[in-house]
C-alpha positions as CSV (number, residue, x, y, z in Angstrom):
1,M,18.2,-25.6,-3.3
2,K,20.4,-22.9,-3.8
3,Y,17.8,-20.7,-5.6
4,L,15.3,-21.2,-2.5
5,G,18.0,-19.4,-0.6
6,I,18.2,-16.7,-2.6
7,I,14.2,-16.6,-2.9
8,V,14.0,-16.8,1.1
9,V,16.8,-14.0,1.6
10,L,15.3,-11.5,-1.4
11,G,12.0,-12.2,0.6
12,V,13.1,-11.2,4.1
13,A,14.9,-8.2,2.8
14,A,12.1,-7.2,1.2
15,V,9.8,-7.3,4.3
16,I,12.5,-5.3,6.1
17,A,12.5,-2.6,3.3
18,T,8.7,-2.3,3.7
19,F,8.7,-2.5,7.4
20,A,11.3,0.3,7.3
21,R,9.3,2.7,4.7
22,Y,5.9,2.1,6.5
23,E,6.4,0.9,9.8
24,S,3.8,-1.9,9.2
25,I,3.5,-4.8,6.7
26,D,-0.6,-4.2,6.7
27,P,-1.2,-2.8,2.9
28,C,-4.1,-1.0,3.9
29,E,-1.6,1.3,6.0
30,W,0.3,1.4,2.9
31,L,-2.2,3.1,1.0
32,E,-3.3,5.3,3.1
33,Q,0.3,6.7,3.8
34,D,0.5,6.9,0.1
35,M,-2.6,8.4,-0.7
36,T,-1.9,11.0,2.4
37,R,1.1,11.9,0.9
38,A,0.1,11.9,-2.7
39,L,-3.0,14.5,-1.6
40,G,-1.1,16.7,0.7
41,M,-3.6,17.1,2.9
42,P,-4.7,15.0,6.6
43,S,-4.9,11.3,7.1
44,V,-8.3,11.7,7.7
45,V,-9.1,12.8,3.9
46,A,-7.3,10.1,2.6
47,Q,-9.0,7.3,4.6
48,A,-12.2,8.7,3.9
49,R,-11.5,8.5,0.1
50,I,-10.5,5.1,0.5
51,R,-13.6,4.1,2.6
52,A,-15.4,5.8,-0.4
53,G,-13.6,4.2,-3.0
54,F,-14.2,0.7,-1.5
55,M,-17.8,1.4,-0.8
56,L,-18.6,2.3,-4.1
57,R,-17.6,-1.1,-5.0
58,G,-19.8,-3.1,-2.5
59,I,-16.9,-3.6,0.0
60,V,-17.3,-2.6,3.3
61,E,-14.4,-4.0,5.2
62,P,-11.7,-4.1,2.6
63,T,-8.8,-7.3,3.2
64,S,-5.2,-7.1,3.0
65,R,-5.5,-8.5,-0.6
66,E,-8.2,-6.1,-2.3
67,C,-5.9,-2.9,-0.5
68,L,-2.4,-4.4,-2.2
69,E,-4.6,-4.4,-5.2
70,D,-5.7,-0.7,-5.1
71,W,-2.2,0.5,-4.1
72,W,-0.7,-1.3,-6.9
73,R,-3.6,0.0,-9.4
74,L,-2.9,3.6,-7.4
75,K,1.0,3.1,-8.2
76,A,0.4,1.8,-11.7
77,E,-1.4,5.0,-12.6
78,G,0.7,7.5,-11.5
79,E,-1.7,8.4,-8.8
80,F,1.3,8.6,-6.6
81,E,3.5,10.4,-9.0
82,D,4.8,13.1,-6.0
83,D,5.7,9.8,-4.2
84,P,9.6,10.5,-3.8
85,Y,10.2,6.9,-3.6
């Protein structure tokens, strides 16, 4: 029971920290914000690049899970190396 409490507290802290950084809990918004920051261009360019990437894979309306997977993948590949966080 003690460990469950610790896990809940850590989960709540993670949600609060994420919301504080992105002002959203939507992974698609995180992907767009980080892409915009990495490209150094207007968000319209990042939106177009993200949408094109999904459309090339046959995804017309990406789900939160698909956005989260892309966000993780781009973070792991170093796409957002200029990201100060």
